[in-house]
TIDREN-552729 format. One record per atom (N, C-alpha, C): x, y, z; residue in one letter; residue number from 0. Coordinates in nm, 2 decimals. Example, Ala and Ser with C-alpha at 12.3 -4.5 7.8 and 13.67 -1.06 7.14 Angstrom:
BEGIN
<r px="1.32" py="-0.57" pz="0.78" type="a" seq="0"/>
<r px="1.23" py="-0.45" pz="0.78" type="a" seq="0"/>
<r px="1.32" py="-0.33" pz="0.78" type="a" seq="0"/>
<r px="1.28" py="-0.22" pz="0.71" type="s" seq="1"/>
<r px="1.37" py="-0.11" pz="0.71" type="s" seq="1"/>
<r px="1.29" py="0.00" pz="0.79" type="s" seq="1"/>
***
This chain:
BEGIN
<r px="3.23" py="-8.47" pz="2.01" type="m" seq="0"/>
<r px="3.29" py="-8.42" pz="2.13" type="m" seq="0"/>
<r px="3.43" py="-8.49" pz="2.14" type="m" seq="0"/>
<r px="3.52" py="-8.42" pz="2.19" type="f" seq="1"/>
<r px="3.66" py="-8.47" pz="2.20" type="f" seq="1"/>
<r px="3.70" py="-8.48" pz="2.34" type="f" seq="1"/>
<r px="3.78" py="-8.58" pz="2.37" type="s" seq="2"/>
<r px="3.83" py="-8.60" pz="2.51" type="s" seq="2"/>
<r px="3.93" py="-8.49" pz="2.53" type="s" seq="2"/>
<r px="3.97" py="-8.46" pz="2.66" type="k" seq="3"/>
<r px="4.07" py="-8.36" pz="2.68" type="k" seq="3"/>
<r px="4.20" py="-8.39" pz="2.61" type="k" seq="3"/>
<r px="4.24" py="-8.51" pz="2.61" type="e" seq="4"/>
<r px="4.36" py="-8.55" pz="2.54" type="e" seq="4"/>
<r px="4.35" py="-8.53" pz="2.39" type="e" seq="4"/>
<r px="4.24" py="-8.57" pz="2.33" type="e" seq="5"/>
<r px="4.22" py="-8.54" pz="2.18" type="e" seq="5"/>
<r px="4.22" py="-8.40" pz="2.15" type="e" seq="5"/>
<r px="4.15" py="-8.32" pz="2.24" type="s" seq="6"/>
<r px="4.15" py="-8.17" pz="2.22" type="s" seq="6"/>
<r px="4.29" py="-8.11" pz="2.23" type="s" seq="6"/>
<r px="4.37" py="-8.16" pz="2.33" type="r" seq="7"/>
<r px="4.50" py="-8.11" pz="2.35" type="r" seq="7"/>
<r px="4.59" py="-8.14" pz="2.22" type="r" seq="7"/>
<r px="4.57" py="-8.26" pz="2.16" type="k" seq="8"/>
<r px="4.65" py="-8.30" pz="2.04" type="k" seq="8"/>
<r px="4.61" py="-8.21" pz="1.92" type="k" seq="8"/>
<r px="4.48" py="-8.19" pz="1.91" type="i" seq="9"/>
<r px="4.43" py="-8.10" pz="1.80" type="i" seq="9"/>
<r px="4.49" py="-7.96" pz="1.81" type="i" seq="9"/>
<r px="4.49" py="-7.91" pz="1.93" type="r" seq="10"/>
<r px="4.54" py="-7.77" pz="1.96" type="r" seq="10"/>
<r px="4.69" py="-7.77" pz="1.93" type="r" seq="10"/>
<r px="4.76" py="-7.87" pz="1.97" type="q" seq="11"/>
<r px="4.91" py="-7.88" pz="1.94" type="q" seq="11"/>
<r px="4.93" py="-7.88" pz="1.79" type="q" seq="11"/>
<r px="4.85" py="-7.96" pz="1.72" type="e" seq="12"/>
<r px="4.87" py="-7.98" pz="1.58" type="e" seq="12"/>
<r px="4.84" py="-7.84" pz="1.51" type="e" seq="12"/>
<r px="4.74" py="-7.77" pz="1.55" type="f" seq="13"/>
<r px="4.71" py="-7.64" pz="1.49" type="f" seq="13"/>
<r px="4.83" py="-7.55" pz="1.51" type="f" seq="13"/>
<r px="4.87" py="-7.53" pz="1.63" type="w" seq="14"/>
<r px="4.98" py="-7.43" pz="1.66" type="w" seq="14"/>
<r px="5.11" py="-7.47" pz="1.59" type="w" seq="14"/>
<r px="5.14" py="-7.60" pz="1.58" type="t" seq="15"/>
<r px="5.26" py="-7.65" pz="1.51" type="t" seq="15"/>
<r px="5.24" py="-7.61" pz="1.36" type="t" seq="15"/>
<r px="5.12" py="-7.64" pz="1.30" type="s" seq="16"/>
<r px="5.09" py="-7.61" pz="1.16" type="s" seq="16"/>
<r px="5.10" py="-7.46" pz="1.14" type="s" seq="16"/>
<r px="5.05" py="-7.38" pz="1.23" type="f" seq="17"/>
<r px="5.06" py="-7.24" pz="1.21" type="f" seq="17"/>
<r px="5.20" py="-7.19" pz="1.21" type="f" seq="17"/>
<r px="5.28" py="-7.24" pz="1.30" type="g" seq="18"/>
<r px="5.42" py="-7.20" pz="1.31" type="g" seq="18"/>
<r px="5.50" py="-7.24" pz="1.18" type="g" seq="18"/>
<r px="5.46" py="-7.35" pz="1.12" type="k" seq="19"/>
<r px="5.53" py="-7.40" pz="1.00" type="k" seq="19"/>
<r px="5.48" py="-7.32" pz="0.88" type="k" seq="19"/>
<r px="5.35" py="-7.28" pz="0.88" type="s" seq="20"/>
<r px="5.29" py="-7.21" pz="0.77" type="s" seq="20"/>
<r px="5.33" py="-7.06" pz="0.77" type="s" seq="20"/>
<r px="5.35" py="-7.01" pz="0.88" type="f" seq="21"/>
<r px="5.39" py="-6.87" pz="0.90" type="f" seq="21"/>
<r px="5.51" py="-6.86" pz="1.00" type="f" seq="21"/>
<r px="5.63" py="-6.90" pz="0.95" type="p" seq="22"/>
<r px="5.75" py="-6.90" pz="1.04" type="p" seq="22"/>
<r px="5.80" py="-6.76" pz="1.06" type="p" seq="22"/>
<r px="5.74" py="-6.70" pz="1.16" type="k" seq="23"/>
<r px="5.78" py="-6.56" pz="1.19" type="k" seq="23"/>
<r px="5.80" py="-6.55" pz="1.34" type="k" seq="23"/>
<r px="5.89" py="-6.47" pz="1.39" type="k" seq="24"/>
<r px="5.91" py="-6.45" pz="1.53" type="k" seq="24"/>
<r px="5.82" py="-6.33" pz="1.57" type="k" seq="24"/>
<r px="5.71" py="-6.36" pz="1.63" type="w" seq="25"/>
<r px="5.61" py="-6.26" pz="1.67" type="w" seq="25"/>
<r px="5.66" py="-6.19" pz="1.80" type="w" seq="25"/>
<r px="5.62" py="-6.07" pz="1.82" type="i" seq="26"/>
<r px="5.65" py="-5.99" pz="1.94" type="i" seq="26"/>
<r px="5.59" py="-6.06" pz="2.06" type="i" seq="26"/>
<r px="5.46" py="-6.09" pz="2.06" type="l" seq="27"/>
<r px="5.39" py="-6.15" pz="2.17" type="l" seq="27"/>
<r px="5.42" py="-6.09" pz="2.31" type="l" seq="27"/>
<r px="5.50" py="-6.16" pz="2.39" type="y" seq="28"/>
<r px="5.53" py="-6.12" pz="2.53" type="y" seq="28"/>
<r px="5.65" py="-6.03" pz="2.53" type="y" seq="28"/>
<r px="5.72" py="-6.01" pz="2.42" type="n" seq="29"/>
<r px="5.84" py="-5.93" pz="2.42" type="n" seq="29"/>
<r px="5.82" py="-5.79" pz="2.38" type="n" seq="29"/>
<r px="5.72" py="-5.72" pz="2.44" type="t" seq="30"/>
<r px="5.70" py="-5.58" pz="2.41" type="t" seq="30"/>
<r px="5.79" py="-5.49" pz="2.48" type="t" seq="30"/>
<r px="5.85" py="-5.54" pz="2.58" type="k" seq="31"/>
<r px="5.94" py="-5.46" pz="2.67" type="k" seq="31"/>
<r px="5.86" py="-5.36" pz="2.76" type="k" seq="31"/>
<r px="5.73" py="-5.39" pz="2.77" type="i" seq="32"/>
<r px="5.64" py="-5.32" pz="2.85" type="i" seq="32"/>
<r px="5.58" py="-5.42" pz="2.95" type="i" seq="32"/>
<r px="5.60" py="-5.39" pz="3.08" type="k" seq="33"/>
<r px="5.55" py="-5.49" pz="3.18" type="k" seq="33"/>
<r px="5.40" py="-5.50" pz="3.17" type="k" seq="33"/>
<r px="5.35" py="-5.63" pz="3.17" type="n" seq="34"/>
<r px="5.21" py="-5.66" pz="3.17" type="n" seq="34"/>
<r px="5.14" py="-5.62" pz="3.04" type="n" seq="34"/>
<r px="5.21" py="-5.61" pz="2.93" type="c" seq="35"/>
<r px="5.15" py="-5.57" pz="2.80" type="c" seq="35"/>
<r px="5.20" py="-5.67" pz="2.70" type="c" seq="35"/>
<r px="5.11" py="-5.74" pz="2.64" type="s" seq="36"/>
<r px="5.15" py="-5.85" pz="2.54" type="s" seq="36"/>
<r px="5.05" py="-5.86" pz="2.43" type="s" seq="36"/>
<r px="5.10" py="-5.91" pz="2.32" type="f" seq="37"/>
<r px="5.01" py="-5.95" pz="2.21" type="f" seq="37"/>
<r px="4.98" py="-6.10" pz="2.22" type="f" seq="37"/>
<r px="4.86" py="-6.14" pz="2.18" type="k" seq="38"/>
<r px="4.81" py="-6.28" pz="2.20" type="k" seq="38"/>
<r px="4.73" py="-6.32" pz="2.08" type="k" seq="38"/>
<r px="4.75" py="-6.45" pz="2.05" type="f" seq="39"/>
<r px="4.66" py="-6.53" pz="1.96" type="f" seq="39"/>
<r px="4.57" py="-6.61" pz="2.05" type="f" seq="39"/>
<r px="4.44" py="-6.61" pz="2.02" type="t" seq="40"/>
<r px="4.35" py="-6.70" pz="2.10" type="t" seq="40"/>
<r px="4.27" py="-6.77" pz="1.99" type="t" seq="40"/>
<r px="4.25" py="-6.90" pz="2.01" type="f" seq="41"/>
<r px="4.17" py="-6.98" pz="1.92" type="f" seq="41"/>
<r px="4.10" py="-7.09" pz="2.00" type="f" seq="41"/>
<r px="3.97" py="-7.09" pz="2.00" type="d" seq="42"/>
<r px="3.89" py="-7.19" pz="2.07" type="d" seq="42"/>
<r px="3.79" py="-7.25" pz="1.98" type="d" seq="42"/>
<r px="3.68" py="-7.30" pz="2.03" type="r" seq="43"/>
<r px="3.58" py="-7.37" pz="1.96" type="r" seq="43"/>
<r px="3.48" py="-7.28" pz="1.89" type="r" seq="43"/>
<r px="3.49" py="-7.15" pz="1.91" type="k" seq="44"/>
<r px="3.39" py="-7.06" pz="1.85" type="k" seq="44"/>
<r px="3.45" py="-6.94" pz="1.77" type="k" seq="44"/>
<r px="3.57" py="-6.91" pz="1.81" type="k" seq="45"/>
<r px="3.63" py="-6.78" pz="1.75" type="k" seq="45"/>
<r px="3.78" py="-6.78" pz="1.76" type="k" seq="45"/>
<r px="3.84" py="-6.69" pz="1.68" type="a" seq="46"/>
<r px="3.98" py="-6.67" pz="1.69" type="a" seq="46"/>
<r px="4.00" py="-6.52" pz="1.72" type="a" seq="46"/>
<r px="4.10" py="-6.49" pz="1.80" type="i" seq="47"/>
<r px="4.12" py="-6.35" pz="1.84" type="i" seq="47"/>
<r px="4.27" py="-6.31" pz="1.83" type="i" seq="47"/>
<r px="4.30" py="-6.19" pz="1.78" type="v" seq="48"/>
<r px="4.43" py="-6.13" pz="1.79" type="v" seq="48"/>
<r px="4.41" py="-6.01" pz="1.88" type="v" seq="48"/>
<r px="4.49" py="-6.01" pz="1.98" type="s" seq="49"/>
<r px="4.47" py="-5.90" pz="2.08" type="s" seq="49"/>
<r px="4.60" py="-5.84" pz="2.14" type="s" seq="49"/>
<r px="4.58" py="-5.73" pz="2.19" type="l" seq="50"/>
<r px="4.69" py="-5.66" pz="2.27" type="l" seq="50"/>
<r px="4.63" py="-5.65" pz="2.41" type="l" seq="50"/>
<r px="4.69" py="-5.72" pz="2.51" type="d" seq="51"/>
<r px="4.63" py="-5.72" pz="2.64" type="d" seq="51"/>
<r px="4.72" py="-5.64" pz="2.74" type="d" seq="51"/>
<r px="4.65" py="-5.57" pz="2.82" type="i" seq="52"/>
<r px="4.72" py="-5.49" pz="2.93" type="i" seq="52"/>
<r px="4.66" py="-5.56" pz="3.06" type="i" seq="52"/>
<r px="4.75" py="-5.63" pz="3.13" type="e" seq="53"/>
<r px="4.71" py="-5.71" pz="3.24" type="e" seq="53"/>
<r px="4.76" py="-5.66" pz="3.38" type="e" seq="53"/>
<r px="4.80" py="-5.54" pz="3.39" type="d" seq="54"/>
<r px="4.86" py="-5.49" pz="3.51" type="d" seq="54"/>
<r px="4.76" py="-5.49" pz="3.63" type="d" seq="54"/>
<r px="4.79" py="-5.56" pz="3.74" type="d" seq="55"/>
<r px="4.70" py="-5.56" pz="3.85" type="d" seq="55"/>
<r px="4.68" py="-5.43" pz="3.92" type="d" seq="55"/>
<r px="4.78" py="-5.34" pz="3.90" type="r" seq="56"/>
<r px="4.77" py="-5.20" pz="3.95" type="r" seq="56"/>
<r px="4.68" py="-5.12" pz="3.85" type="r" seq="56"/>
<r px="4.56" py="-5.09" pz="3.89" type="l" seq="57"/>
<r px="4.47" py="-5.02" pz="3.80" type="l" seq="57"/>
<r px="4.52" py="-4.89" pz="3.75" type="l" seq="57"/>
<r px="4.59" py="-4.82" pz="3.83" type="e" seq="58"/>
<r px="4.64" py="-4.69" pz="3.78" type="e" seq="58"/>
<r px="4.74" py="-4.71" pz="3.67" type="e" seq="58"/>
<r px="4.82" py="-4.81" pz="3.68" type="k" seq="59"/>
<r px="4.92" py="-4.84" pz="3.57" type="k" seq="59"/>
<r px="4.85" py="-4.89" pz="3.44" type="k" seq="59"/>
<r px="4.75" py="-4.97" pz="3.46" type="r" seq="60"/>
<r px="4.67" py="-5.02" pz="3.35" type="r" seq="60"/>
<r px="4.61" py="-4.90" pz="3.28" type="r" seq="60"/>
<r px="4.55" py="-4.81" pz="3.35" type="i" seq="61"/>
<r px="4.48" py="-4.70" pz="3.29" type="i" seq="61"/>
<r px="4.58" py="-4.61" pz="3.22" type="i" seq="61"/>
<r px="4.69" py="-4.59" pz="3.28" type="e" seq="62"/>
<r px="4.80" py="-4.50" pz="3.22" type="e" seq="62"/>
<r px="4.84" py="-4.55" pz="3.08" type="e" seq="62"/>
<r px="4.86" py="-4.68" pz="3.07" type="l" seq="63"/>
<r px="4.90" py="-4.74" pz="2.95" type="l" seq="63"/>
<r px="4.78" py="-4.75" pz="2.85" type="l" seq="63"/>
<r px="4.66" py="-4.78" pz="2.90" type="w" seq="64"/>
<r px="4.54" py="-4.78" pz="2.82" type="w" seq="64"/>
<r px="4.52" py="-4.64" pz="2.75" type="w" seq="64"/>
<r px="4.54" py="-4.53" pz="2.83" type="e" seq="65"/>
<r px="4.52" py="-4.40" pz="2.77" type="e" seq="65"/>
<r px="4.62" py="-4.37" pz="2.66" type="e" seq="65"/>
<r px="4.74" py="-4.42" pz="2.66" type="k" seq="66"/>
<r px="4.83" py="-4.41" pz="2.55" type="k" seq="66"/>
<r px="4.78" py="-4.47" pz="2.43" type="k" seq="66"/>
<r px="4.72" py="-4.59" pz="2.44" type="f" seq="67"/>
<r px="4.67" py="-4.66" pz="2.32" type="f" seq="67"/>
<r px="4.54" py="-4.59" pz="2.27" type="f" seq="67"/>
<r px="4.46" py="-4.54" pz="2.36" type="i" seq="68"/>
<r px="4.34" py="-4.46" pz="2.32" type="i" seq="68"/>
<r px="4.38" py="-4.34" pz="2.25" type="i" seq="68"/>
<r px="4.49" py="-4.27" pz="2.29" type="s" seq="69"/>
<r px="4.53" py="-4.15" pz="2.22" type="s" seq="69"/>
<r px="4.58" py="-4.18" pz="2.07" type="s" seq="69"/>
<r px="4.61" py="-4.31" pz="2.05" type="l" seq="70"/>
<r px="4.65" py="-4.35" pz="1.91" type="l" seq="70"/>
<r px="4.54" py="-4.43" pz="1.84" type="l" seq="70"/>
<r px="4.42" py="-4.43" pz="1.90" type="k" seq="71"/>
<r px="4.31" py="-4.51" pz="1.84" type="k" seq="71"/>
<r px="4.28" py="-4.48" pz="1.70" type="k" seq="71"/>
<r px="4.27" py="-4.35" pz="1.67" type="t" seq="72"/>
<r px="4.23" py="-4.31" pz="1.53" type="t" seq="72"/>
<r px="4.34" py="-4.35" pz="1.43" type="t" seq="72"/>
<r px="4.46" py="-4.34" pz="1.46" type="i" seq="73"/>
<r px="4.57" py="-4.38" pz="1.38" type="i" seq="73"/>
<r px="4.56" py="-4.54" pz="1.36" type="i" seq="73"/>
<r px="4.55" py="-4.61" pz="1.47" type="l" seq="74"/>
<r px="4.55" py="-4.75" pz="1.47" type="l" seq="74"/>
<r px="4.43" py="-4.80" pz="1.38" type="l" seq="74"/>
<r px="4.31" py="-4.75" pz="1.40" type="t" seq="75"/>
<r px="4.20" py="-4.80" pz="1.33" type="t" seq="75"/>
<r px="4.19" py="-4.75" pz="1.18" type="t" seq="75"/>
<r px="4.25" py="-4.63" pz="1.16" type="r" seq="76"/>
<r px="4.25" py="-4.58" pz="1.02" type="r" seq="76"/>
<r px="4.36" py="-4.64" pz="0.94" type="r" seq="76"/>
<r px="4.48" py="-4.66" pz="0.99" type="d" seq="77"/>
<r px="4.59" py="-4.69" pz="0.91" type="d" seq="77"/>
<r px="4.63" py="-4.84" pz="0.92" type="d" seq="77"/>
<r px="4.58" py="-4.91" pz="1.02" type="f" seq="78"/>
<r px="4.63" py="-5.05" pz="1.05" type="f" seq="78"/>
<r px="4.51" py="-5.15" pz="1.05" type="f" seq="78"/>
<r px="4.42" py="-5.15" pz="1.15" type="i" seq="79"/>
<r px="4.31" py="-5.25" pz="1.16" type="i" seq="79"/>
<r px="4.18" py="-5.17" pz="1.19" type="i" seq="79"/>
<r px="4.10" py="-5.16" pz="1.09" type="a" seq="80"/>
<r px="3.98" py="-5.08" pz="1.11" type="a" seq="80"/>
<r px="3.88" py="-5.13" pz="1.21" type="a" seq="80"/>
<r px="3.86" py="-5.26" pz="1.22" type="d" seq="81"/>
<r px="3.75" py="-5.32" pz="1.30" type="d" seq="81"/>
<r px="3.79" py="-5.36" pz="1.44" type="d" seq="81"/>
<r px="3.89" py="-5.30" pz="1.49" type="l" seq="82"/>
<r px="3.94" py="-5.33" pz="1.63" type="l" seq="82"/>
<r px="3.83" py="-5.29" pz="1.73" type="l" seq="82"/>
<r px="3.83" py="-5.37" pz="1.84" type="i" seq="83"/>
<r px="3.74" py="-5.35" pz="1.95" type="i" seq="83"/>
<r px="3.83" py="-5.30" pz="2.07" type="i" seq="83"/>
<r px="3.79" py="-5.19" pz="2.13" type="f" seq="84"/>
<r px="3.87" py="-5.14" pz="2.25" type="f" seq="84"/>
<r px="3.78" py="-5.17" pz="2.37" type="f" seq="84"/>
<r px="3.83" py="-5.25" pz="2.46" type="d" seq="85"/>
<r px="3.75" py="-5.28" pz="2.58" type="d" seq="85"/>
<r px="3.84" py="-5.26" pz="2.70" type="d" seq="85"/>
<r px="3.81" py="-5.15" pz="2.78" type="d" seq="86"/>
<r px="3.90" py="-5.12" pz="2.89" type="d" seq="86"/>
<r px="3.87" py="-5.21" pz="3.01" type="d" seq="86"/>
<r px="3.76" py="-5.29" pz="3.00" type="s" seq="87"/>
<r px="3.73" py="-5.38" pz="3.11" type="s" seq="87"/>
<r px="3.69" py="-5.52" pz="3.06" type="s" seq="87"/>
<r px="3.78" py="-5.59" pz="3.00" type="y" seq="88"/>
<r px="3.75" py="-5.72" pz="2.94" type="y" seq="88"/>
<r px="3.77" py="-5.82" pz="3.05" type="y" seq="88"/>
<r px="3.68" py="-5.91" pz="3.07" type="i" seq="89"/>
<r px="3.68" py="-6.02" pz="3.17" type="i" seq="89"/>
<r px="3.73" py="-6.15" pz="3.10" type="i" seq="89"/>
<r px="3.84" py="-6.20" pz="3.15" type="l" seq="90"/>
<r px="3.89" py="-6.33" pz="3.09" type="l" seq="90"/>
<r px="3.81" py="-6.44" pz="3.15" type="l" seq="90"/>
<r px="3.82" py="-6.56" pz="3.09" type="e" seq="91"/>
<r px="3.75" py="-6.68" pz="3.14" type="e" seq="91"/>
<r px="3.77" py="-6.71" pz="3.29" type="e" seq="91"/>
<r px="3.90" py="-6.68" pz="3.33" type="n" seq="92"/>
<r px="3.93" py="-6.71" pz="3.47" type="n" seq="92"/>
<r px="3.88" py="-6.60" pz="3.57" type="n" seq="92"/>
<r px="3.81" py="-6.50" pz="3.52" type="g" seq="93"/>
<r px="3.75" py="-6.39" pz="3.60" type="g" seq="93"/>
<r px="3.84" py="-6.27" pz="3.61" type="g" seq="93"/>
<r px="3.96" py="-6.27" pz="3.57" type="k" seq="94"/>
<r px="4.05" py="-6.16" pz="3.58" type="k" seq="94"/>
<r px="4.01" py="-6.05" pz="3.48" type="k" seq="94"/>
<r px="4.01" py="-5.93" pz="3.53" type="e" seq="95"/>
<r px="3.98" py="-5.81" pz="3.45" type="e" seq="95"/>
<r px="4.11" py="-5.75" pz="3.39" type="e" seq="95"/>
<r px="4.11" py="-5.73" pz="3.25" type="i" seq="96"/>
<r px="4.22" py="-5.67" pz="3.18" type="i" seq="96"/>
<r px="4.16" py="-5.56" pz="3.09" type="i" seq="96"/>
<r px="4.25" py="-5.49" pz="3.03" type="s" seq="97"/>
<r px="4.21" py="-5.40" pz="2.92" type="s" seq="97"/>
<r px="4.26" py="-5.47" pz="2.79" type="s" seq="97"/>
<r px="4.18" py="-5.47" pz="2.69" type="r" seq="98"/>
<r px="4.21" py="-5.55" pz="2.56" type="r" seq="98"/>
<r px="4.17" py="-5.47" pz="2.44" type="r" seq="98"/>
<r px="4.26" py="-5.47" pz="2.34" type="i" seq="99"/>
<r px="4.23" py="-5.42" pz="2.21" type="i" seq="99"/>
<r px="4.24" py="-5.54" pz="2.12" type="i" seq="99"/>
<r px="4.13" py="-5.57" pz="2.05" type="y" seq="100"/>
<r px="4.13" py="-5.70" pz="1.97" type="y" seq="100"/>
<r px="4.04" py="-5.69" pz="1.85" type="y" seq="100"/>
<r px="4.06" py="-5.79" pz="1.77" type="i" seq="101"/>
<r px="3.98" py="-5.82" pz="1.65" type="i" seq="101"/>
<r px="3.95" py="-5.97" pz="1.66" type="i" seq="101"/>
<r px="3.82" py="-6.00" pz="1.63" type="a" seq="102"/>
<r px="3.78" py="-6.14" pz="1.64" type="a" seq="102"/>
<r px="3.73" py="-6.19" pz="1.51" type="a" seq="102"/>
<r px="3.75" py="-6.32" pz="1.48" type="l" seq="103"/>
<r px="3.70" py="-6.39" pz="1.37" type="l" seq="103"/>
<r px="3.60" py="-6.50" pz="1.43" type="l" seq="103"/>
<r px="3.47" py="-6.48" pz="1.39" type="q" seq="104"/>
<r px="3.37" py="-6.57" pz="1.44" type="q" seq="104"/>
<r px="3.35" py="-6.69" pz="1.36" type="q" seq="104"/>
<r px="3.28" py="-6.79" pz="1.41" type="n" seq="105"/>
<r px="3.24" py="-6.91" pz="1.33" type="n" seq="105"/>
<r px="3.36" py="-6.99" pz="1.28" type="n" seq="105"/>
<r px="3.46" py="-7.00" pz="1.36" type="v" seq="106"/>
<r px="3.57" py="-7.09" pz="1.33" type="v" seq="106"/>
<r px="3.60" py="-7.17" pz="1.46" type="v" seq="106"/>
<r px="3.66" py="-7.29" pz="1.44" type="s" seq="107"/>
<r px="3.68" py="-7.37" pz="1.56" type="s" seq="107"/>
<r px="3.81" py="-7.44" pz="1.55" type="s" seq="107"/>
<r px="3.89" py="-7.44" pz="1.66" type="i" seq="108"/>
<r px="4.01" py="-7.51" pz="1.66" type="i" seq="108"/>
<r px="3.99" py="-7.66" pz="1.63" type="i" seq="108"/>
<r px="3.87" py="-7.71" pz="1.66" type="h" seq="109"/>
<r px="3.84" py="-7.85" pz="1.64" type="h" seq="109"/>
<r px="3.80" py="-7.89" pz="1.50" type="h" seq="109"/>
<r px="3.78" py="-7.78" pz="1.41" type="n" seq="110"/>
<r px="3.74" py="-7.80" pz="1.27" type="n" seq="110"/>
<r px="3.86" py="-7.76" pz="1.18" type="n" seq="110"/>
<r px="3.93" py="-7.86" pz="1.13" type="k" seq="111"/>
<r px="4.04" py="-7.83" pz="1.05" type="k" seq="111"/>
<r px="4.01" py="-7.76" pz="0.92" type="k" seq="111"/>
<r px="3.88" py="-7.76" pz="0.88" type="n" seq="112"/>
<r px="3.84" py="-7.69" pz="0.76" type="n" seq="112"/>
<r px="3.84" py="-7.53" pz="0.78" type="n" seq="112"/>
<r px="3.85" py="-7.49" pz="0.91" type="t" seq="113"/>
<r px="3.86" py="-7.35" pz="0.94" type="t" seq="113"/>
<r px="4.00" py="-7.30" pz="0.97" type="t" seq="113"/>
<r px="4.09" py="-7.39" pz="0.97" type="w" seq="114"/>
<r px="4.23" py="-7.36" pz="1.01" type="w" seq="114"/>
<r px="4.30" py="-7.26" pz="0.92" type="w" seq="114"/>
<r px="4.29" py="-7.29" pz="0.79" type="h" seq="115"/>
<r px="4.36" py="-7.20" pz="0.69" type="h" seq="115"/>
<r px="4.31" py="-7.05" pz="0.71" type="h" seq="115"/>
<r px="4.18" py="-7.04" pz="0.71" type="k" seq="116"/>
<r px="4.12" py="-6.91" pz="0.73" type="k" seq="116"/>
<r px="4.17" py="-6.84" pz="0.86" type="k" seq="116"/>
<r px="4.17" py="-6.92" pz="0.96" type="t" seq="117"/>
<r px="4.22" py="-6.86" pz="1.09" type="t" seq="117"/>
<r px="4.37" py="-6.83" pz="1.08" type="t" seq="117"/>
<r px="4.45" py="-6.91" pz="1.02" type="m" seq="118"/>
<r px="4.59" py="-6.88" pz="1.01" type="m" seq="118"/>
<r px="4.61" py="-6.75" pz="0.93" type="m" seq="118"/>
<r px="4.54" py="-6.73" pz="0.82" type="e" seq="119"/>
<r px="4.55" py="-6.61" pz="0.74" type="e" seq="119"/>
<r px="4.51" py="-6.49" pz="0.83" type="e" seq="119"/>
<r px="4.40" py="-6.50" pz="0.90" type="f" seq="120"/>
<r px="4.35" py="-6.40" pz="0.99" type="f" seq="120"/>
<r px="4.45" py="-6.36" pz="1.10" type="f" seq="120"/>
<r px="4.51" py="-6.46" pz="1.16" type="f" seq="121"/>
<r px="4.62" py="-6.44" pz="1.26" type="f" seq="121"/>
<r px="4.74" py="-6.36" pz="1.19" type="f" seq="121"/>
<r px="4.79" py="-6.41" pz="1.08" type="n" seq="122"/>
<r px="4.90" py="-6.36" pz="1.02" type="n" seq="122"/>
<r px="4.88" py="-6.21" pz="0.98" type="n" seq="122"/>
<r px="4.77" py="-6.19" pz="0.91" type="t" seq="123"/>
<r px="4.74" py="-6.05" pz="0.86" type="t" seq="123"/>
<r px="4.72" py="-5.95" pz="0.98" type="t" seq="123"/>
<r px="4.64" py="-5.99" pz="1.07" type="n" seq="124"/>
<r px="4.61" py="-5.89" pz="1.18" type="n" seq="124"/>
<r px="4.72" py="-5.87" pz="1.28" type="n" seq="124"/>
<r px="4.80" py="-5.98" pz="1.31" type="m" seq="125"/>
<r px="4.91" py="-5.96" pz="1.40" type="m" seq="125"/>
<r px="5.02" py="-5.88" pz="1.33" type="m" seq="125"/>
<r px="5.04" py="-5.90" pz="1.20" type="s" seq="126"/>
<r px="5.14" py="-5.82" pz="1.13" type="s" seq="126"/>
<r px="5.10" py="-5.67" pz="1.13" type="s" seq="126"/>
<r px="4.98" py="-5.64" pz="1.11" type="f" seq="127"/>
<r px="4.94" py="-5.50" pz="1.12" type="f" seq="127"/>
<r px="4.95" py="-5.45" pz="1.26" type="f" seq="127"/>
<r px="4.91" py="-5.53" pz="1.36" type="f" seq="128"/>
<r px="4.93" py="-5.48" pz="1.50" type="f" seq="128"/>
<r px="5.08" py="-5.46" pz="1.53" type="f" seq="128"/>
<r px="5.16" py="-5.55" pz="1.49" type="e" seq="129"/>
<r px="5.31" py="-5.53" pz="1.52" type="e" seq="129"/>
<r px="5.36" py="-5.41" pz="1.45" type="e" seq="129"/>
<r px="5.32" py="-5.39" pz="1.32" type="a" seq="130"/>
<r px="5.37" py="-5.27" pz="1.25" type="a" seq="130"/>
<r px="5.33" py="-5.14" pz="1.32" type="a" seq="130"/>
<r px="5.21" py="-5.13" pz="1.37" type="f" seq="131"/>
<r px="5.16" py="-5.02" pz="1.45" type="f" seq="131"/>
<r px="5.25" py="-5.00" pz="1.57" type="f" seq="131"/>
<r px="5.27" py="-5.11" pz="1.64" type="f" seq="132"/>
<r px="5.35" py="-5.11" pz="1.77" type="f" seq="132"/>
<r px="5.49" py="-5.06" pz="1.74" type="f" seq="132"/>
<r px="5.56" py="-5.11" pz="1.64" type="w" seq="133"/>
<r px="5.70" py="-5.06" pz="1.61" type="w" seq="133"/>
<r px="5.70" py="-4.92" pz="1.57" type="w" seq="133"/>
<r px="5.60" py="-4.87" pz="1.49" type="e" seq="134"/>
<r px="5.60" py="-4.73" pz="1.45" type="e" seq="134"/>
<r px="5.57" py="-4.64" pz="1.56" type="e" seq="134"/>
<r px="5.49" py="-4.68" pz="1.66" type="y" seq="135"/>
<r px="5.46" py="-4.59" pz="1.77" type="y" seq="135"/>
<r px="5.51" py="-4.63" pz="1.90" type="y" seq="135"/>
<r px="5.61" py="-4.71" pz="1.90" type="e" seq="136"/>
<r px="5.67" py="-4.77" pz="2.02" type="e" seq="136"/>
<r px="5.72" py="-4.66" pz="2.12" type="e" seq="136"/>
<r px="5.78" py="-4.56" pz="2.07" type="d" seq="137"/>
<r px="5.84" py="-4.45" pz="2.15" type="d" seq="137"/>
<r px="5.72" py="-4.38" pz="2.23" type="d" seq="137"/>
<r px="5.61" py="-4.36" pz="2.17" type="i" seq="138"/>
<r px="5.50" py="-4.29" pz="2.23" type="i" seq="138"/>
<r px="5.44" py="-4.39" pz="2.34" type="i" seq="138"/>
<r px="5.42" py="-4.51" pz="2.30" type="i" seq="139"/>
<r px="5.36" py="-4.61" pz="2.39" type="i" seq="139"/>
<r px="5.45" py="-4.63" pz="2.51" type="i" seq="139"/>
<r px="5.58" py="-4.63" pz="2.50" type="k" seq="140"/>
<r px="5.67" py="-4.66" pz="2.61" type="k" seq="140"/>
<r px="5.71" py="-4.54" pz="2.69" type="k" seq="140"/>
<r px="5.67" py="-4.42" pz="2.64" type="s" seq="141"/>
<r px="5.71" py="-4.30" pz="2.72" type="s" seq="141"/>
<r px="5.63" py="-4.28" pz="2.85" type="s" seq="141"/>
***
């Protein structure tokens, strides 16, 4: 078990190492679509690459979600086959969002032996997600 401070240092070390191993400027929050962002998540059980739609206005969230659903076949056929589409994903803080994601199980940010596998997972899947986004950006933003 790690103290909060030890855990914070380990997390910081992972993200610094990831940035040095894969020095790329990711889209993340810079989608130019309000409340729509790409995210990396890594905790003690899993790693996730996701596209999150977090608009508090349900009708706006549904509108954007439907654009991604209309592209689902292309996204899963040409980019990332194992994506999970969840229109009602509940975050740890209780907030409901819509999320498209892929998860890597049985890895832990506290286990350095799983870091390389996780970094490769992040790099590969976010690269595919971004390629999809850039190719279909006009449809998504319309």
